[in-house]
C-alpha positions, 0 to 999 in steps of 0.5 A, spaced: 500 500 500 502 506 497 504 512 503 498 516 501 493 511 501 496 509 508 495 516 510 488 517 508 486 510 511 490 512 518 487 519 518 480 516 519 482 510 523 483 510 531 490 512 529 488 519 529 486 519 537 492 519 542 495 513 545 492 508 540 497 503 537 495 497 533 498 490 532 497 486 526 493 479 526 493 477 519 495 478 512 495 474 506 497 479 501 490 481 500 486 481 506 489 485 513 486 485 520 489 489 526 487 489 533 488 496 537 486 500 543 488 501 550 487 499 557 487 505 562 486 505 569 487 511 574 486 513 582 483 520 582 481 525 587 476 530 585 470 533 588 472 531 595 472 523 593 477 518 591 476 513 586 479 508 582 476 509 575 476 507 567 480 511 563 476 511 556 479 504 555 477 501 548 479 495 543 478 496 536 479 491 529 481 494 523 480 491 516 483 492 509 482 489 503 486 490 496 481 490 490 483 491 483 485 498 480 488 500 486 482 501 490 482 498 497 476 496 502 476 498 509 472 497 515 473 499 523 469 496 529 471 499 536 468 498 543 469 502 549 470 497 555 470 498 563 476 494 566 475 496 573 467 495 574 461 499 574 461 506 576 456 511 578 452 515 572 450 522 573 444 524 568 441 530 567 435 532 563 435 536 557 439 536 551 443 531 553 445 524 551 449 519 555 453 513 554 452 508 560 453 501 557 458 496 560 460 495 552 458 500 547 460 502 540 465 508 540 466 507 532 464 503 526 464 504 519 466 501 512 468 504 506 473 504 500 479 508 498 484 510 492 490 514 492 488 519 487 480 519 488 480 519 496 476 515 501 469 515 502 466 512 509 460 511 512 458 510 519 460 512 526 467 515 525 471 521 528 468 528 525 471 532 520 471 538 526 476 533 530 481 534 525 481 542 526 482 541 534 485 534 536 492 536 537 490 539 544 487 533 546 493 529 549 491 530 557 489 522 559 485 524 564 481 531 563 479 532 556 478 540 554 471 540 553 472 547 550 473 545 543 466 543 541 468 536 540 464 533 546 458 536 546 451 535 550 454 536 557 461 532 555 458 526 551 462 524 545 459 529 540 455 523 536 449 528 536 452 533 531 457 530 528 463 534 531 466 528 535 465 520 534 459 522 529 453 518 528 451 516 521 456 520 517 458 519 510 465 522 510 470 524 504 477 525 505 483 526 500 490 530 500 493 534 495 501 535 496 501 539 503 493 540 503 488 534 506 481 535 507 475 532 509 467 533 508 461 530 511 454 529 511 450 526 517 444 523 515 439 522 521 433 524 524 432 525 532 426 528 536 426 528 543 422 532 549 425 537 554 421 540 560 422 546 565 422 541 571 429 539 574 427 532 575 423 529 570 424 523 565 423 524 557 417 520 557 414 524 562 416 530 559 413 527 552 406 526 555 406 533 558 407 536 551 402 531 548 397 534 553 399 541 551 403 543 557 406 550 556 412 547 560 414 542 555 417 542 548 419 538 542 426 538 539 427 536 532 435 535 530 436 533 523 442 532 518 448 536 519 454 537 515 461 540 516 468 540 513 476 541 515 482 543 511 489 541 514 496 545 511 502 542 513 507 548 512 513 544 514 515 538 518 513 541 524 508 547 523 501 545 521 495 549 520 487 547 521 481 550 519 473 548 519 466 548 521 460 544 522 453 546 521 446 543 523 439 545 525 434 545 531 427 546 531 423 547 537 416 546 537 412 549 543 405 546 545 402 553 543 404 551 535 410 556 535 416 553 532 423 556 533 428 554 528 436 555 530 442 553 527 447 549 531 454 552 528 461 552 530 467 554 526 474 555 528 482 554 526 488 551 530 495 551 529 500 545 531 508 545 532 512 539 533 510 532 535 507 530 541 511 523 541 518 526 539 523 529 544 523 536 545 517 542 544 510 541 542 505 546 542 498 546 540 492 551 540 485 552 537 480 557 537 472 556 535 466 560 535 459 556 536 452 558 536 447 553 539 452 547 539 453 545 546 450 545 553 451 548 560 452 543 566 444 543 567 443 541 560 441 548 557 442 549 550 448 555 550 446 560 545 453 562 543 460 561 546 467 562 544 472 556 546 480 556 546 484 550 548 492 550 548 497 545 550 505 546 551 509 540 552 516 538 553 519 531 552 526 529 555 531 524 552 530 520 559 523 518 557 519 523 561 514 528 558 511 534 561 505 538 559 501 544 561 494 545 558 489 551 559 482 551 556 476 556 557 469 555 554 466 562 555 458 563 554 458 569 558 451 571 561 444 571 558 446 565 554 440 560 554 436 560 548 429 558 550 426 563 555 421 557 558 427 555 561 426 560 567 433 561 567 436 568 571 438 573 565 444 574 569 447 567 569 454 566 567 457 560 564 465 560 564 468 553 564 476 555 565 481 550 567 489 548 567 492 541 567 499 540 569 501 533 567 508 528 568 508 522 563 513 517 564 514 512 558 517 505 559 516 505 552 512 508 547 506 504 549 506 503 556 505 510 560 505 511 568 502 518 569 500 523 574 496 529 572 493 535 576 487 540 574 486 547 577 479 549 576 478 557 575 471 556 572 465 562 573 458 559 574 455 565 577 447 565 578 442 569 583 439 562 584 445 559 589 442 552 588 443 552 581 450 555 581 452 550 586 449 544 581 452 548 575 459 547 579 458 540 581 462 537 575 468 542 575 473 542 580 480 541 582 483 534 582 489 529 581 490 523 578 495 517 578 494 512 572 497 506 568 496 506 560 497 500 556 497 500 549 495 493 546 
């Protein structure tokens, strides 16, 4: 397989995600199967508690088959696994999706690739937007949550296609130092929200069907997006892209409110995180109706910034510091029926300091600490307290084993 075609396939596979390796299981010259993934477990102290938790462990199978006329068929299946046992799940209603299965689908797609004509894949896969911002996502414990990837209260970005997007049709290709991705997400989602703190979606649906003015039906349909990457030289890389969808909010009065889910931005990367020496990455985005606050309320508009500076010594010690901010300001809740204080302020802001020791490239012991500077202020002190529950200082010690 030539270098360009191999690069295309790897770009859309698990290799785009930090700390994932792959081992060849089978190769007969035509068919190839590799297994990848990692096991990560850690002891974490945050929010006044100390616990052993899973670190997004996963296992994947990557398939490829050589076809005629230099075409290659490809497929990937990846599951998340929990090697440390059950964990508590925090569920918030309103504009939120939660993944709580013990074994669950992270990625799964099939496609075809060619050196000249590019690659087309269909299924659950990393969105084009992730190409823009992935280079700051190297903390093992604390994801940035400011780059617009893990939307809907820190879920996997499946709903709007910016993270591990559901039901994506995606095209990738490269020309010289430029590479690009374009996608469409074909899906239809209807769900219900109510201006009540604790209510199931089925109960909320019943209220909407009975004409209650505290209930709304939300339709979230197809999305589309694109990203471009320019490798200026071996060290410097520039990225830019966008993602767009539409929400229709249906009120029991018959009024329909349509809003755009839109994010756009750019990023810059210097160096290689796995190589000795300096590594730096940063990205910035502007987004509208794209994410939620910590109570599950849709954010009207916000600005996100992620940055990471790392240095890897020749003694196999790597240090890094990250700074992330997601600032929605005040008056950010789009729906007046949510009964929010007009002076509520939402500003997620924190830094992470980490030290990794690499026994080898696939075996890492680490310690990471988070310092929170967030501002979740509200005249409603109970609401202010609830907003800050999932944001706190913390420290974690863990072990990361690539398969």
